[in-house]
Structures are given as C-alpha cells and as structure tokens.
C-alpha positions as CSV (number, residue, x, y, z in Angstrom):
1,M,-18.7,6.0,15.9
2,S,-16.9,2.8,16.7
3,D,-15.3,0.6,14.1
4,R,-18.0,-2.1,14.8
5,A,-20.8,0.4,14.3
6,V,-19.3,1.5,11.0
7,A,-18.9,-2.1,9.9
8,D,-22.5,-2.9,10.9
9,E,-23.9,0.0,9.0
10,L,-21.9,-0.8,5.9
11,E,-23.0,-4.5,6.0
12,V,-26.7,-3.4,6.3
13,R,-26.2,-1.0,3.3
14,N,-24.7,-3.8,1.3
15,V,-27.6,-6.1,2.0
16,I,-29.9,-3.4,0.7
17,A,-27.9,-3.1,-2.4
18,R,-27.5,-6.8,-3.0
19,L,-31.3,-7.3,-2.7
20,A,-31.9,-4.9,-5.5
21,Q,-29.1,-6.3,-7.7
22,L,-30.2,-9.9,-7.1
23,A,-33.9,-9.1,-7.8
24,D,-32.8,-7.6,-11.2
25,D,-30.3,-10.1,-12.4
26,G,-29.1,-12.7,-9.8
27,D,-29.5,-16.0,-8.2
28,L,-32.8,-16.3,-6.3
29,D,-31.3,-18.7,-3.7
30,E,-28.8,-16.0,-2.8
31,Y,-31.6,-13.4,-2.9
32,V,-33.7,-15.3,-0.4
33,S,-30.6,-16.0,1.8
34,L,-30.5,-12.3,2.6
35,F,-33.8,-12.6,4.5
36,T,-34.4,-14.2,7.9
37,A,-36.4,-17.4,7.7
38,D,-39.5,-15.7,9.0
39,A,-39.0,-12.4,7.1
40,E,-42.0,-10.3,6.2
41,W,-42.1,-8.5,2.8
42,L,-45.0,-6.1,2.6
43,I,-46.0,-4.8,-0.8
44,P,-49.3,-2.9,-1.1
45,G,-51.9,-5.6,-1.5
46,N,-49.5,-8.4,-0.9
47,H,-48.0,-9.7,2.4
48,R,-45.3,-12.4,2.0
49,I,-43.9,-14.2,5.0
50,G,-40.9,-16.7,5.0
51,H,-38.3,-17.8,2.5
52,D,-40.6,-20.1,0.4
53,V,-43.3,-17.4,-0.1
54,I,-40.7,-14.6,-0.8
55,R,-38.9,-16.9,-3.3
56,S,-42.2,-17.9,-5.0
57,G,-43.1,-14.2,-5.4
58,A,-39.7,-13.5,-7.0
59,V,-40.2,-16.5,-9.4
60,E,-43.6,-15.3,-10.3
61,R,-42.4,-11.8,-11.1
62,R,-39.6,-13.3,-13.3
63,E,-42.0,-15.5,-15.1
64,Q,-44.2,-12.5,-15.8
65,G,-41.2,-10.5,-17.1
66,V,-41.7,-7.9,-14.4
67,T,-38.1,-8.4,-13.0
68,G,-35.1,-10.5,-13.5
69,P,-32.8,-11.4,-16.3
70,G,-34.0,-10.2,-19.7
71,S,-36.8,-8.1,-18.3
72,G,-35.0,-4.8,-19.0
73,T,-35.8,-3.6,-15.5
74,R,-33.6,-2.1,-12.7
75,H,-34.2,-1.2,-9.1
76,V,-32.2,1.9,-8.1
77,I,-31.8,2.4,-4.4
78,S,-30.7,5.7,-2.9
79,T,-30.9,8.2,0.0
80,I,-30.3,5.4,2.5
81,S,-30.3,6.0,6.3
82,V,-29.4,3.3,8.7
83,V,-29.6,3.2,12.5
84,V,-27.9,0.3,14.3
85,A,-28.9,-0.6,17.8
86,G,-27.1,-3.6,19.1
87,D,-28.2,-6.7,17.1
88,E,-31.0,-4.8,15.3
89,A,-31.0,-2.1,12.7
90,T,-33.6,0.0,10.8
91,A,-33.2,1.6,7.5
92,K,-35.1,3.8,5.2
93,S,-34.2,4.0,1.5
94,Y,-35.8,5.5,-1.6
95,Y,-36.3,3.2,-4.6
96,Q,-36.9,3.9,-8.2
97,Y,-38.0,1.1,-10.5
98,Y,-37.1,1.5,-14.2
99,G,-38.3,-0.5,-17.3
100,D,-37.0,-0.5,-20.8
101,T,-33.4,0.0,-19.6
102,A,-31.8,-1.4,-22.8
103,T,-33.6,1.2,-25.0
104,K,-35.2,4.2,-23.3
105,P,-35.2,3.9,-19.5
106,T,-38.6,4.7,-18.2
107,L,-39.5,5.3,-14.5
108,R,-42.3,2.9,-13.7
109,M,-42.5,3.3,-9.9
110,M,-40.8,5.1,-7.0
111,G,-41.2,5.2,-3.3
112,H,-39.4,4.2,-0.2
113,Y,-38.6,1.1,1.8
114,Q,-38.8,0.8,5.6
115,D,-36.6,-2.1,6.7
116,R,-35.7,-3.9,9.9
117,F,-32.6,-6.0,10.0
118,V,-31.3,-8.5,12.6
119,R,-27.7,-9.7,13.2
120,T,-27.5,-13.5,12.7
121,P,-24.5,-15.9,12.9
122,D,-24.4,-15.5,9.1
123,G,-24.4,-11.7,9.1
124,W,-27.1,-9.1,8.9
125,K,-30.4,-10.3,7.4
126,L,-33.6,-8.5,6.4
127,A,-36.4,-9.4,8.8
128,R,-39.1,-7.0,7.6
129,R,-39.5,-4.8,4.5
130,E,-42.4,-2.6,3.8
131,A,-42.7,-0.8,0.5
132,F,-44.4,2.6,0.2
133,P,-45.1,3.7,-3.4
134,G,-45.1,7.4,-4.2
C-alpha cells in the first residue's frame, strides 16, 4: 500500500472518529464542516440533506438532551473498514450509543454506518452516511 493510500485511509478514519466526538461534546460548526455541502445523513425515518439541515438536527438532539454536552451520552465507533479508490472512499463501521455514562453506562442502541467520503481541497469529507440499527 502506498504512503498516500495509508494517509488517505487514516484521514477517513479520523473523520469518522471526529464526527462521533463532536456529536457528543463538540462544536457544531466543526461537526458540520466534516460533511460535504450536499451531504446526505440517512437515519431510519429521517433523511437529512445539506449542512443547514444536518446542523439543525444536531441542535434539535442537543436541545432534547439526546446528545451533546451534559447529556451523559457517548457514541463508540469500532470495527472500521475503509476502502479508498482515488478521490472517493467507502467505510463501514459499527456504532454503540450509550447513555448514563457518568453513572451507570447503558447501551441504548447499536448498529452500523455505511459511509461514502470524497476528497475535497479541504481534505476528506463525509458525503453520505446511512445508519442501520441492530
């Protein structure tokens, strides 16, 4: 594997990790900056397209105490596989979503993400994420 291919895979893996970290306890502008402007975020029963809609969904989840600072929740991402092909990449990763992390961590949901990334002048960005619970 070439040095560039290794660097590309590592950058994609870091985007996956940063998305989870920022959803839990980070700046939403930085969170949204990891998506392409026309990104699709498909959650069962909810299809979000574009920065504004993705950001408003994150704000809504924080206002409801579902995620974000003070919510006592964490996204744990694991078992990540990444395939880079030129300026596009796909990834599959497992997620676990925990609540009550400050007291007695409780698994609330698990499943996997199927992601598509594109290389941009600002680095790798998430273009499409579909969540599959279970």
